[in-house]
C-alpha positions as CSV (number, residue, x, y, z in Angstrom):
1,X,64.5,-84.3,0.2
2,X,66.7,-87.3,0.9
3,X,63.7,-89.5,1.5
4,X,62.3,-88.6,-1.9
5,X,65.6,-89.4,-3.6
6,X,65.8,-92.8,-1.8
7,X,62.2,-93.6,-2.7
8,X,62.9,-92.8,-6.4
9,X,65.9,-95.1,-6.3
10,X,63.9,-97.9,-4.8
11,X,61.1,-97.5,-7.4
12,X,63.7,-97.4,-10.2
13,X,65.3,-100.6,-9.0
14,X,61.9,-102.3,-8.6
15,X,60.9,-101.3,-12.1
16,X,64.2,-102.6,-13.5
17,X,63.8,-106.0,-11.7
18,X,60.2,-106.3,-12.7
19,X,61.0,-105.5,-16.4
20,X,63.8,-108.1,-16.3
21,X,61.5,-110.7,-14.8
22,X,58.8,-110.1,-17.4
23,X,61.3,-110.2,-20.3
24,X,62.8,-113.5,-19.0
25,X,59.4,-115.0,-18.7
26,X,58.3,-113.9,-22.2
27,X,61.5,-115.1,-23.9
28,X,61.8,-118.2,-21.6
29,X,65.4,-117.3,-20.5
30,X,66.8,-119.7,-18.0
31,X,69.2,-118.2,-15.5
32,X,71.8,-120.1,-13.5
33,X,72.3,-118.4,-10.1
34,X,75.8,-119.9,-9.7
35,X,78.7,-117.6,-10.6
36,X,80.9,-120.7,-11.0
37,X,78.6,-121.9,-13.8
38,X,78.7,-118.6,-15.6
39,X,82.6,-118.5,-15.6
40,X,82.8,-122.1,-16.6
41,X,80.4,-121.6,-19.5
42,X,82.3,-118.5,-20.7
43,X,85.5,-120.5,-20.7
44,X,83.9,-123.2,-22.9
45,X,82.4,-120.6,-25.2
46,X,85.8,-119.0,-25.8
47,X,87.3,-122.4,-26.5
48,X,84.6,-123.2,-29.0
49,X,84.9,-119.8,-30.7
50,X,88.7,-120.1,-31.0
51,X,88.5,-123.2,-33.2
52,X,88.9,-122.3,-36.9
53,X,87.1,-124.0,-39.7
54,X,89.4,-126.2,-41.8
55,X,91.2,-124.5,-44.7
56,X,91.1,-126.1,-48.0
57,X,93.4,-125.4,-51.0
58,X,92.7,-122.2,-52.9
59,X,90.1,-121.2,-50.2
60,X,87.3,-123.3,-51.6
61,X,84.5,-124.5,-49.4
62,X,85.3,-128.2,-49.3
63,X,88.1,-130.6,-50.0
64,X,88.6,-132.0,-53.5
65,X,88.2,-135.8,-54.0
66,X,91.2,-137.9,-54.9
67,X,92.7,-137.4,-58.4
68,X,91.1,-133.9,-58.7
69,X,92.7,-130.5,-58.6
70,X,91.7,-127.5,-56.5
71,X,90.9,-124.6,-58.8
72,X,89.6,-121.1,-58.3
73,X,89.3,-118.1,-60.6
74,X,88.5,-114.5,-59.7
75,X,87.9,-112.0,-62.5
76,X,89.0,-108.9,-60.6
77,X,87.2,-105.6,-60.4
78,X,87.5,-103.3,-63.4
79,X,90.9,-101.7,-63.6
80,X,91.4,-101.7,-59.8
81,X,91.9,-105.3,-59.0
82,X,93.4,-107.7,-61.5
83,X,92.3,-111.3,-62.2
84,X,93.6,-114.2,-60.1
85,X,93.9,-117.9,-60.8
86,X,94.6,-120.4,-58.1
87,X,95.6,-124.0,-58.9
88,X,96.5,-126.3,-56.0
89,X,97.2,-123.4,-53.7
90,X,99.5,-121.6,-56.2
91,X,98.1,-118.2,-57.0
92,X,98.9,-116.4,-60.2
93,X,97.8,-112.8,-60.1
94,X,100.0,-111.2,-62.8
95,X,98.0,-108.5,-64.4
96,X,99.2,-106.8,-67.6
97,X,97.5,-103.7,-68.9
98,X,96.8,-104.2,-72.6
99,X,96.7,-100.5,-73.4
């Protein structure tokens, strides 16, 4: 009984390794065998991910040229969210119900 269990384990590990090898060959995955390289790469990845994109006035996608104002309008959502107007990073979101 114990020999059959050990044989099943060996076959399962062999199938896993063979599957991993075939997938790495099909998708051309390059593996570095050094653990030091893996840890160094993960530290660099976290440093890159932690950098935030620059924030421009009123949350627009790029900076305004000289002698121009940053301006953004949002119309709101029905009666749930009121309209907002942003001018040079000053937001006015006063909503008055006209009924």
